[in-house]
N, C-alpha and C positions, 0 to 999 in steps of 0.2 A: 444544452448545445443545439438540440433540435428546435427549441423555442426561439433561438437566435438565428435560425435559418439554415443550419447545417443539415446535411443528410447523414443519418446515423444508422449504423448496423450494430445492434445490441446482441451480444453473444454470451450465453451462460450454459453450463452443463446441467443446471437444476431446472427441471420443469416447473417446480413451484415458484422459483424466483422469476421465471419468464412470465408466468401467469400474473404475478403481482405487477410486473412491468407493463404487461399488455393492458391491464385495467387502468394503470396510470396514464399510459399513452392515449387511450381512448378518452379518458376524463379531460386530458389537456387538448384533445383534438389534433394530435400530431401523427395520425396514422399514415399520412402521405409523406412524412419525413423520416419515419423510423421503421427499419426492417428488423424483425426478431428472428434469431436463429438459435437453435439448440446445438451446441457444439463444444469442441475441445480446443482451448487456445493454443495447444501445441501442434494442432493439425486442423486448421480452420477450413480448408478446401476453398478459400478465397483466391481470386486471381492474384498473381504477383503484381506488385507496385500498384495497388488499387486504393490505398488510403493515404490521406494527408496527415492524419493524426490517429494514434492509438492511445486509449486510456485504459490502463490495467491497474485497477485500484483494489487493494486488499485481496489479492489472489496469488501473486507470485511466490509468497512465502510458504505456500502449501506444497510446492513442487520439490521433489527430491532432486530433480535435474532441471533447474530453471533455464539452462542453456537451450533446451528444446523449444521453450516458449519464445525466448529472445531471438532465436534463429528464425522462427516463424514470423515474428513481428518484423524483423529485418526484411524478410522476403516480401511481405504484403504491403509494406510502407513504400510510398513513392520516394524517389531521391529528394533529399531535403525535408522529408516528412519527419514528424516528431513523435516520440514516445514519452508519455507521462506515466510513471510507474512508481509504486511504493513497496516498501518492505518493513518488517519489524526491526527495530534497533536492538541489538543484543544487550547493550549496557542497561537499558531501561527494563528489558525483559528480565534480566538478572535481579534488578532492584525490586521488581514485582514479587519475586520469590521470597524476599526478605520482609514482606509486610507483616507476617506472623511467623517469625523464624522458628523452625524446628531443625533437628540434626539433619534429617533427610532433605529438607529444603536447602540448607546450607551446602550440602554435598552436591545437590543438583545444580545450584547456582554457580558453584565453582567449576563444575564440569562444563557448563555452558559458557561461562566467562573465558575459560582457558582454551576454547576452540571447538567444542562440540556444538555445532550449530543447532542440532535438533532439540526442541523443548516441547512441552505439552501445554496446550492452551486450555484444556479442560481438566477437571478434577479426575475423571475416569481415564484420562490419557488417550481418548479416542481421536482427538484432533491434534496432530503434531504439526509444529511449525519450524521453519528454518529462519534463524536470526542472522543479521549481518551487522558488522561495524560499518561506519561511513566509508572507510577505505575499501573494505571488501565489496560493498555495493557498487562503488565506482569501478573497481576492477572487473566485476562481473559484467557490467555494461560495456566497458571498453574492450574486453576480450571478445565480445560478440559483435564488434565493429561499430558501436555507437560512439558518438562524440557527446560527452556530457556537457551541456551548456549551463546547467544550474542544478544545485541540490539544496533542498530546504528541509527543515525539521517541522514535524507536526506533533502537537502536544508537548510543547517545551516545558510546561509547568507540571507535567504528569508526575515526575518523581516526588515533588513537594505535595501534590494533592493526594497521592497514595499514602505518603507518610502521615499526613494530617487527617486521613479518612475523609477527604473531600471529594475524591474522584467520582463516587457514585451519587453525590448529592444532586437533586433536581431543583432545589429551591433557591437558586441564585437569584438575587435581585437583579433588575435590569442594569443598575449602576455597577454592581460587582461583576456581572458578566462582561460589561463593556470594558472594565479595567483589566480583567483576565485576558480578553481579546487583544487589548492594547499591549499587554505584556508579551503575548504570543507573537504578535507582529514585530515587536521590537527585537526579538531574539531569533525568529525562524530562519532568517537569511544569513545569520552570522556563522561562517564556516567553523569558527573555533568553538561553537556551542552545539554543533550537531549531535554530539554524544548525549546531550540531555533530552533529545526528542524521543517520544514514544514510537514514532514512525519516521522513516526517511523517504522523501519523495524526490525523484529526479526528473528533469526534462532533458531528454537526449535526442540527438538528431542523426538521421541516416545520411552519411556523406554522399 
């Protein structure tokens, strides 16, 4: 976005991630367009109505109370500004549990499927995530005052690639990669296929 001329404020709670970003910004020569801040997305200390766009990618699912972040996004967005935000899809998260099924995996999968949003992303259980169905994600945004303009799926072929042990493969040919991408684009905007997506992404507007 900065490379296209936008002024960007980059915020993260991790000093390490900000250091990586700083090196990338310097390498790209974008220091005059990007401001780096260490901070908490639930309390940014930014002025109200100061942003045209907020991108919250791969972060909201970590919060026990996502409403706090969404309320803050609503506060700092300008009227008519947009939020692009993603979450983990509960249905595919459950399917991941069945890759090498054991009794405990089946029990956990059923608990998550039947409404327990919390699941573990790591084997040791140190990183917990909150999962959402497409309807729950839309409701979450709408109850915080956002108008959902579009919802798309990311990773539409993920369940198939998991079941065929293709998910972690790095040796796709360029032709095969192109076909997978073509498949993804053919499905990602179909509302009746959102439950297949590994992640759900919404574009929502502040009225």
